[in-house]
N, C-alpha and C positions, 0 to 999 in steps of 0.2 A: 591509589591511583596516577597512573602515570601522564594526566595530560594535563596542560596549563589553561588556564581562563581566556576566555573569549575577550574581542574587545569592550564588551560591555560589563564585563565581569565574571558572568554566568557560561558556565561549558554550555558548548554549542552542542547540537545534535546532528550528525553527519546524516543522511538517507542515500543511501545509493539502490538507485530504482529504474524503472520506466516512466516514458513521457508519453504522452500517448495524445491524441486526436480521436476526442469519443463521436460519434452519430448516433446520438440517442431519440431513439423510436420508442413510442410511449403508443401503444392501439387498444385501442377498450374494448373490440371483438376479437374472437379467435382470428391465429394466421388463417388466408383462405389462398391453398397450395397453388400453386398456377396460376394465379388472375391477383389482382387488388386486394389491399387491405387497407382502411385509411387510417392515417397515425399523423402523431403530430413531432417534427422533427427540428433538433436541436445540434447545431455543431459546436461542442466545447472543450475544455483542455481536458485531460485528465489523465491518468495511469496511477497506477495503487501506487509505487513510491513516490511519487509527484503528490498523489492526493495524501499522503501520510504526512510529508510535509509542509505542505499546505494547514493541514490539522492542527498539527503539532503548532502554528505558529499564531492558527486563528485561538490556542487556546491560552497563550500568554509568554510560548516558547520565544525570547526575541530572538535567538541567535541557531537560523533553522537554514544547514548546508543542501543542497542536492546534488547529487552527481547521476548523471544520465547521458545518452546519445539518442538525437533528433538527425534527422534529417534538414539539408542546410535551409531551404525552401522553407521551413515552417520554424528555425531555431530561432526568430525577434518574435515572434509572436507569440508562440510559448515562454521564449523570458521573459517578456515584459507582461503574462499574466502571472508569471510566479513573483517576479517583483512585486506587484501590486498585494499580492495573498502575503508578504511579508517572506517570502524565502530566495534567500541568495543560491542564485542558481547556477552550477559549476558545469553545463554542456555540452558536449563534445559533438559536433556536427560532423553530420556523415556525407558526401558528395556523391556514394555513388546507390546509396539506399532513403528512402525516404520516412518520415516521421512513424512508427506505430499509429495502425488506427485500427480499433475496436468498434465493433456495430452494437449496440445495446439494445437489444429488444425490451421493453417493460409491458408488461401484459397489465390488468384490470386491477388482480391483487399487489400492484409493486413488484410483483420478480422482474429477475433480469435473466436474461440470455445473454452471452457474448458471441459473438465472432469477433474472433483476434486475426488480425495480421501486425506481427511480432517486429517488422521491418526494421529500424535501425536500433530500436530499445535493448536488442539481445544479443547487438555486434558490442557493446561495450566489452573493452578487452584488458587485458594487461596491462599493454600499452597506456590505458587511461587513468593508470592507478598511478599515485605516490604516497609513500606512506607521512607524505609531510600535509595530505588531507585533513590527516589527524591533530593536527596541532590545535589545540585549544577544543579542544572535542570532547562530552563528556560519554558521548555512548555515538554508539554507530548501528546505525537498522540495515537491513535488509531484504529486496523485498525477495518474496519467494520466488517470483517468476525471472529469477535472474538464474535458476538453478535449473534450468531446464535446456539450456542450450551450453553447448560445450565450451564457446568463448565466455560466454558470460559468465557461467559457472567459475571458469578459470579467475577472474578478475574476483569474482565474490569470496574463492579461496585464499586468493592474495589479500586482499581486505582482511579478512577475517585472522588471519595470520600477523598482519598488520596489526591489527588492535590489541590482540594478546597481550604479544612483544611490546605495547603502548600500554600495557595496562585498561583499555577502555572495553567495556560490558558491550556485548554483542547481540542484537534481537532479530530475529527471524520471523515473517509470515510465511506459512508455508502456500498461501496464494491458490493453489487450486486444484480439485479432486483430479479431474481429468488428465491432468497434465503432470498430476503424482501418481496414477494409473499407470502413464505412458514410462515416468521413468523406472518405476519399481518403487514399490515403501521399501525395500531392506535399502536400497541405494540411495533413497531420500534420508531414512533416519542415517543412514551414516553421514549423509552431510551436515547434520545436524551436531555433532559431534565439537563439544568447544565452544557452541552458545549457551550464552546464559539467561534469553528469555524466550518465549516460545509462545508464538500468539493464532493459534488456528480457531479458526468456528468447527460448527460441532460436528460437518463431514468430516471435515477435514482431521479431526483428532480421531474421530473410529475408523476412520482408512488406517490411518499411519497407528493405530493400538488393535484393528479386529475387533473392538467391543463396543456394543449398541449403546452402554450408558454412559453420555459423559463424564459425569460426574468421575467414573471407574478410570474411561481414557485419559483425564484430565491429571488425574492421580498419576497412571502408569507416564504418560510420558512428562512428568514433573520429576521422574526420576532419571530422565538421560538427560533432559533439560532444566534446572532448578527452580525456575520461575516460568511454568505455563500457565495461561489465560484462556480458556476453549469460552469463546463467544458465543451465546445461545438466540441471536436477532431479540427478539421481542421481549423474551425470556430473562435478558440479562448476560451474565457473563460467570466461570466460575474462576476461583485461583486456586493451584497448588503448587506448593512448594515440596521437594524435594520427596514426594510420593504420597501426600497428603492434601486432600483438600481444605483449605483455610477458611474461604470466604466463597459466599453467594451472595450474589450484587443483582438487586434489580434494575430491569431498566425503565425509565418512564415512558408512562400510555401515550404514545402519540396516533395517529390518523395516517401510515405511511403513503408516501406519493412515487417515490422511487427510490428501491435498495441499494442500486447504484453506490457502491465507496463507503457503506455505513460502516463495516471492516476495517477499511484505513481511517476512517473519520474517530472510528474508537480508540485503534494504536496508534495514530497521532497525537492523542489527545494524554494515553494512558503512558505513553511515551513522555510528553511535556510534563506530565504529571510526578513522574519519578523524578525524571531531572531539576524538577525545584524541590524534592524531597518528601512525596508523598510515600506512604506505606503500599503496598499491592490492591490491598481493600480499596484504599481511597480513590488509587490510581484508576483500578476497575472504575468505581462509581464514577468518574470524570470521563471515561473512555465511552461509558453508557451513555450519559447524557449527551457525549458529542455526536456518537451512533444516530440517537431519536431527535438529533437536529439534522442530522448529512438526510435521513427517510422523507424528511420533508419538502427537500430540495430538489431540484430538478439536476441531474447528472453527480458526478462523486467530487466536487469540492465544496468548500464552504464559497459562499459570498464575499467577496473582495469587498475592501471598503471604498477604494476606487478602481473603477474600468480603464483600462490601459486606452490612450489616447490616437496610437497610432499603433501600424500593424494590419499589413489586411489579413481578415481571418480564414482561413482554409477555403476551399469552394469544393463543396461536392458536386462529383464527377456529370457531367452534363447525359439524360437518359438517352438512351439508342432509339431510333426508330424502329417502331415495326408495329 
């Protein structure tokens, strides 16, 4: 490995991904088109990349860094929440575009539907990267959302190239079936060349392979990416290595409240365990435990041990007259 140890003696995890302001709306009845639907609404920090970093810190990884881009107006608020979660943030403040915002509509079954405004998140660019960011890093994780916009895709490619030169393993979460379809499956697969670990959910694995059986899809993907772990929600996860499924891991049985961020929790815990020396199956068990914890919480982050004492919470837009 080409990395050196982090200051605490352990290799760090570097995550590059989006930081998002989440508006989580939980509704117990079907959406009523053209009129009101009662909901419980909260404004929370989120974003797949940031969530992964927070869950990795939660599961014992003491040195976790996050590179992302946010609107300047919310930079302090997000930085404080990341600090409270134990993540060292490397946030680039954008003076032109606001922080990414996601409206998460969570129904009575805890399933979520996202409305996404990528804002500053996918404006992260090669100018925001330096190979020195890999100093002390034992693993680089790239949020798949970076691959769906030209400028952030170039940043992801540059970081991946630097990591390979540095001897640092790279993982990717494919992120979104909708965005994969828009980008094109073949192009998405080409962007995974040189990646060491892939963490898709079952729908993403099916889409990327054209295979309906998640186990067959996992095995097929692991011929391209040597370690592929397919998450199955409440059914657990499949571990595939170099063309064969090597483990099937069960998830704890829990009552889900909100599935937002469950996959991010799995990924963060899985990567933390791997950096601590766990084998893939054991790391997947850690991921399943974190995912089961996540679905019992509102939003995509673990509850931090302390709550930021300062910084204004982003405010929702005032209602229009009508």
